[in-house]
Structure formats: C-alpha cells, structure tokens
C-alpha positions in Angstrom: 43.7 16.6 38.9 43.1 12.9 39.0 39.8 13.5 40.8 38.7 16.0 38.1 39.6 13.6 35.3 37.7 10.8 37.1 34.7 13.0 37.5 34.7 14.0 33.8 35.0 10.4 32.8 31.9 9.6 34.8 30.1 12.4 32.9 31.1 11.0 29.5 34.3 13.0 29.0 32.8 16.5 28.8 30.7 18.5 31.3 29.5 22.0 32.0 31.8 24.0 34.2 28.9 24.9 36.5 28.0 21.3 37.0 31.6 20.5 38.0 31.6 23.5 40.4 28.3 22.2 41.9 30.1 18.9 42.6 32.9 20.6 44.6 35.5 21.4 42.0 37.0 24.9 42.5 37.8 27.4 39.8 41.4 27.3 40.9 41.6 23.5 40.5 40.1 23.8 37.0 42.6 26.5 36.0 45.5 24.4 37.4 44.4 21.3 35.5 44.0 23.3 32.3 47.4 24.8 32.7 48.9 21.3 33.2 47.1 20.1 30.1 45.3 17.4 32.1 42.0 18.7 30.8 40.9 21.2 28.1 38.3 24.0 27.8 36.9 23.6 24.3 34.4 26.4 24.8 33.5 28.8 27.5 31.4 27.0 30.0 32.6 23.5 29.1 35.4 21.3 30.4 36.6 18.1 28.7 39.1 15.3 28.9 41.9 15.5 26.3 40.6 12.3 24.8 36.9 13.2 24.9 34.5 12.2 22.2 35.4 14.6 19.3 31.8 15.0 18.1 30.7 16.0 21.6 33.6 18.4 21.9 32.7 20.0 18.5 29.1 20.2 19.5 30.1 22.2 22.6 32.2 24.5 20.4 29.3 25.0 18.0 26.6 25.5 20.7 24.5 22.6 19.4 23.2 19.2 20.4 23.8 16.1 18.2 20.5 15.0 16.7 18.6 13.2 13.9 20.5 10.6 11.9 23.9 11.5 13.4 22.7 10.7 16.9 20.8 7.7 15.7 24.0 6.3 14.4 25.8 7.0 17.7 23.1 5.2 19.6 23.7 2.1 17.6 20.4 2.2 15.6 20.2 0.7 12.2 21.3 3.6 9.8 21.7 2.7 6.2 24.5 5.1 5.4 26.6 7.3 7.7 25.6 11.0 6.9 28.2 13.1 5.2 27.3 16.1 7.3 26.6 16.2 11.1 23.0 16.6 12.0 22.4 18.9 15.0 19.7 21.0 16.7 20.0 24.3 18.6 20.0 23.9 22.3 17.1 26.4 22.7 15.1 29.2 21.2 17.2 32.1 20.0 20.3 30.1 19.6 22.6 30.9 16.7 24.6 28.3 14.8 27.4 29.6 12.7 29.0 26.4 11.4 27.8 26.2 7.8 28.8 22.6 7.5 26.1 21.4 9.9 22.6 20.2 9.0 20.6 22.1 11.6 17.1 21.1 12.6 15.3 24.2 13.7 11.8 22.8 14.3 10.7 22.9 18.0 11.2 19.5 19.5 8.5 17.5 21.4 10.9 17.2 24.4 12.7 20.2 26.1 16.4 20.1 25.8 18.5 20.3 29.0 21.2 23.0 28.8 23.7 20.4 30.3 23.4 17.9 27.4 25.1 17.7 24.0 22.9 14.8 22.7 19.2 15.1 21.9 16.8 12.8 23.7 15.7 9.8 21.6 12.2 11.3 21.2 13.6 14.4 19.5 15.9 12.3 17.4 13.0 10.3 16.0 10.9 13.3 15.5 13.5 15.0 13.3 14.3 11.8 11.5 10.7 11.5 10.3 10.9 14.7 8.4 14.6 14.6 7.4 15.1 11.1 6.1 13.4 9.1 3.3 10.4 7.4 4.7 11.8 3.9 4.4 15.1 4.8 6.1 13.3 6.7 8.9 10.9 3.7 9.4 13.9 1.3 9.8 15.5 3.6 12.4 12.2 4.0 14.3 11.7 0.2 14.5 15.3 -0.2 15.5 14.7 2.2 18.5 11.5 0.4 19.5 13.2 -3.0 19.2 16.1 -1.9 21.4 13.5 -0.5 23.9 15.0 3.0 23.8 11.4 4.2 23.8 7.9 2.7 23.2 4.7 3.3 21.4 2.8 4.6 24.4 5.3 7.2 25.4 5.7 8.4 21.8 1.9 8.6 21.2 1.5 11.1 24.0 4.0 13.6 22.6 3.4 16.5 20.2 5.1 14.8 17.3 5.2 16.4 13.8 2.9 15.0 11.1 5.6 12.8 9.5 6.5 11.3 12.9 2.8 10.6 13.7 2.4 8.7 10.4 5.4 6.6 11.1 4.2 5.8 14.6 1.0 4.4 13.1 2.8 1.8 11.0 6.0 0.9 12.9 6.4 -2.2 15.1 9.0 -3.3 17.7 9.4 -6.8 16.3 12.1 -6.3 13.7 15.4 -7.8 14.9 17.3 -5.9 12.2 17.0 -3.0 9.8 16.9 -5.5 6.9 13.8 -7.1 8.4 12.2 -3.6 8.7 13.0 -2.8 5.1 11.6 -6.1 3.8 8.3 -5.9 5.7 7.9 -2.3 4.7 8.3 -3.2 1.0 5.9 -6.1 1.3 3.2 -4.3 3.3 1.1 -4.0 0.1 0.6 -7.8 -0.2 -3.0 -9.0 0.3 -1.9 -11.7 2.8 -0.8 -11.6 6.4 2.8 -10.9 7.3 4.2 -11.6 10.7 7.7 -11.1 12.1 9.8 -13.2 14.4 7.1 -16.0 14.6 8.0 -19.3 16.3 7.9 -22.1 13.8 9.1 -25.6 14.8 10.8 -24.3 17.9 12.7 -21.5 16.2 12.0 -17.9 15.3 11.7 -17.1 11.6 12.4 -13.6 10.3 9.2 -13.2 8.2 6.2 -15.5 7.8 4.0 -14.7 4.8 0.6 -16.3 5.0 0.8 -19.7 6.8 3.6 -21.4 5.0 6.0 -19.1 3.2 9.1 -18.4 5.3 11.5 -15.6 4.4 14.9 -15.7 6.1 17.2 -12.7 5.9 20.9 -13.0 6.3 22.8 -10.0 7.6 26.1 -8.7 6.1 28.1 -10.9 8.6 25.9 -14.0 8.7 28.5 -16.8 8.9 29.9 -19.5 11.1 27.9 -21.7 13.6 24.7 -19.5 13.3 24.7 -19.9 9.6 25.0 -23.7 10.0 22.2 -23.8 12.5 19.9 -21.7 10.2 20.5 -24.1 7.3 19.6 -27.0 9.5 16.3 -25.3 10.5 15.6 -24.5 6.8 15.8 -28.2 6.0 13.4 -29.0 8.9 10.9 -26.4 7.7 11.0 -27.8 4.1 10.4 -31.4 5.4 7.3 -30.1 7.3 5.8 -28.5 4.2 7.0 -24.9 4.5 8.4 -23.0 1.5 11.7 -21.3 2.5 13.3 -18.4 0.7 16.6 -17.2 2.2 18.0 -13.9 1.0 21.2 -12.0 1.6 22.1 -8.5 2.7 23.2 -7.7 -0.9 19.9 -8.9 -2.4 17.8 -6.8 0.0 19.8 -3.7 -0.4 20.8 -3.8 -4.1 18.8 -6.5 -5.9 15.3 -6.1 -4.4 13.5 -6.8 -7.6 15.0 -10.3 -7.6 13.8 -10.9 -4.1 10.3 -9.6 -4.8 10.0 -11.8 -7.9 10.8 -14.9 -5.9 8.3 -14.0 -3.2 5.5 -13.2 -5.7 6.3 -16.4 -7.7 5.9 -18.5 -4.5 2.6 -16.7 -3.6 1.3 -17.2 -7.2 1.9 -21.0 -6.8 0.0 -21.0 -3.4 3.2 -21.7 -1.4 2.1 -19.4 1.3 -1.1 -21.4 2.0 -1.6 -24.2 4.5 -2.4 -27.5 2.9 
C-alpha cells in the first residue's frame, strides 16, 4: 500500500488506473488498498490519494479537464479575481459534461488533450482565456505566462489559435513583472510617446519609463519592508538626476485609475517625459 501511495504522490495525487497497472500495480493490490481506505476510486478508471487535490478529483468525477481562468489561477498566473464557477473543457470530441455548475469551453483546442491528464496545457488555457475573459484581464494573464516562461511567442505563433488569441499575441510582451504592470501599460498604450518596461535607469530597473524621463513605479498589494525602503532611496536618486517619478499603489491602479492617469497626463503636458 505504501508503494501505491508513493507512486500516486509522484503522479500528483491522482492517476489513471491503466497507468498504474502499466507501472506494475496489480488489480488485487488496488482493491486491497481501496478496501483499507488507503486510497480512493473517485471515478471509474481513476485512483487517488485520500488527500488528493479536490479540484482534480472533481474533474475526474465530471470527466473534464481544468482550463481557462481556473487553470490559470492554479498555475500561479496573475488573475484579477478568482472565478465563482470552475472553468473546464471536455477531454475530447463527443464527451458529455453533466455538471451544470461548470463553465465548459467546447471550442476545439489548438493542442490535443492527453486522456491521462486533468489539466489543460497552457496553450489551450490561453486560447480559451482570450475568448472568455475581458480583453484587459486576458492580456494580463497572457503576459504573466510569457514572463514566467511557461510558453513563448514563437511557439504560440505556430499554433491554430482563435481570432481573439491571435490578436492578443500581436500586442502582448514578456516584460511585465506583475499583472499591475501589464494593466498599466495596456491602459497607456494610446499615448503618443514611447513606453518601455523594466528599463535599467541608474543601475536599477524601473517598472515603466514613459518617454526619456518620466518614471512610473507600481507598488504591489504587499509592497513593504526593506524593498520599499530601497525603492524610496532609488526614487530620490532618480529625482536628483532630473527624472520625474510617479509612484502609485495597487489600490490606485485597480480602483482609482482616473487619478493615476491624470497625474501621468499632467506630467506629460508639462514636458516631464522629455530629456533636457
């Protein structure tokens, strides 16, 4: 039983019965472990640990794969809000999904889905996101995936993406260190002056550089402590060297954007973004 549990843990806590059999586990051993409540059979064809990931177990029960914004959240990508309903996709053509509480993405994916997995590949996740989520939210998640190197532009460009995904690919970049940065740059993309992300200025990276001299620094929701102190020190150095620095908070970007935009436009109107 210990060997079966260890094997399941290597597989992420849940695995196809056929895969376990291929690795030498006998039907009798499985039945014995199930009877002893060392493991469970959440659905025919699947075996799981008693403490396996509940979303994966439910996906096995529902005959689906986790996808779209649900899977993006699980991957640690920057998702603005946790979805109220679980987003899934059918494992293959002809599959039936009876759980009415699920958001099911039926469109054919760019990547084939393995029958042994309960989580969609990142390429399919991004493809569904592009159509499902508001453009700004989808762009943030795409840039988060590129920044974390879960995929890259070249590999995505060769896939049969849907139209919305193709349009996002044309504008997204891998340079945003946070979702807030992606949001800000997306909202400022209409400005008639160059915008660069994560540029080195005076030996440190700045979040956003507008023109040649206007620096926008963006504090995350938990921006405190030593890092905060170091950032304030760098702000002072920038100002001494003639840069205009605007530092904004998570709350301002998310809930008071007009205030942020007004500051930026005011600085540009006064020529603060230009080298002198």
